[in-house]
C-alpha positions as CSV (number, residue, x, y, z in Angstrom):
1,M,131.2,116.9,149.4
2,V,133.3,115.9,152.4
3,R,131.6,115.6,155.8
4,D,132.7,114.9,159.3
5,P,131.3,111.6,160.7
6,V,127.7,111.9,162.1
7,V,127.6,110.2,165.5
8,G,124.6,109.2,167.5
9,R,121.0,108.4,166.8
10,D,119.7,112.0,167.2
11,A,122.4,113.4,165.0
12,I,121.8,110.8,162.3
13,R,118.1,111.4,162.3
14,A,118.6,115.1,162.1
15,M,121.0,114.8,159.2
16,F,118.7,112.5,157.2
17,A,115.7,114.7,157.9
18,G,117.5,117.8,156.6
19,E,118.9,116.1,153.6
20,F,115.7,114.3,152.5
21,A,113.6,117.5,153.1
22,Q,115.5,119.2,150.3
23,V,114.4,117.0,147.4
24,E,111.8,114.4,146.6
25,M,113.8,111.2,145.9
26,V,113.0,107.5,145.7
27,C,115.8,104.9,146.2
28,V,115.1,101.6,144.5
29,P,117.3,98.8,145.8
30,E,119.2,97.0,142.9
31,N,121.6,94.7,144.6
32,R,122.2,93.4,148.1
33,F,125.3,91.6,149.2
34,A,126.2,90.2,152.7
35,D,129.3,88.6,154.1
36,G,129.4,88.0,157.8
37,E,129.0,91.3,159.6
38,W,129.2,93.3,156.4
39,A,126.4,94.2,153.9
40,I,126.3,96.3,150.7
41,L,123.2,97.9,149.2
42,E,123.4,99.2,145.6
43,W,120.5,101.6,144.8
44,R,119.2,103.9,142.0
45,D,116.8,106.8,141.8
46,P,114.2,106.5,138.9
47,L,115.7,109.7,137.5
48,G,119.1,108.1,137.1
49,L,121.1,108.8,140.3
50,R,123.0,105.8,141.6
51,G,124.8,105.0,144.8
52,C,125.7,102.4,147.3
53,G,125.9,101.9,151.1
54,F,128.2,99.8,153.1
55,F,127.1,98.6,156.5
56,R,128.7,96.7,159.4
57,V,126.0,95.1,161.5
58,I,126.8,93.8,165.0
59,E,124.1,92.1,167.1
60,G,121.4,93.3,164.8
61,R,122.4,97.0,164.9
62,I,124.3,99.1,162.4
63,A,127.7,99.8,164.0
64,F,129.1,101.5,160.9
65,Q,127.8,102.9,157.6
66,R,129.4,104.6,154.7
67,G,127.7,105.6,151.5
68,Y,128.8,106.7,148.0
69,W,126.9,108.5,145.3
70,D,127.7,110.9,142.5
71,R,127.1,114.5,143.9
72,L,127.5,116.1,140.5
73,S,124.7,113.9,139.0
74,F,122.6,114.8,142.0
75,E,123.2,118.5,141.6
76,R,122.4,118.3,137.8
77,L,119.2,116.4,138.3
78,Y,117.8,118.4,141.1
79,A,119.1,121.9,140.2
80,S,117.3,121.6,136.9
81,S,114.0,120.7,138.6
82,D,113.7,124.0,140.5
């Protein structure tokens, strides 16, 4: 699913609140990598969903974030639990 960028604290909070309210999901960190201002977090859900997030951190604050995960696997996992 393609989305426009979410900008601003309130918009980011609202987006996550809406997304996470739809399913019960646990993200277990698997790998963490850092290089200067950049960090990567690889994660998995106990049901098998996997993804990763890329972060640029400047002065202790996230200045940029991009995440990837398999939407089809997500839909298959959670559509069958309804």
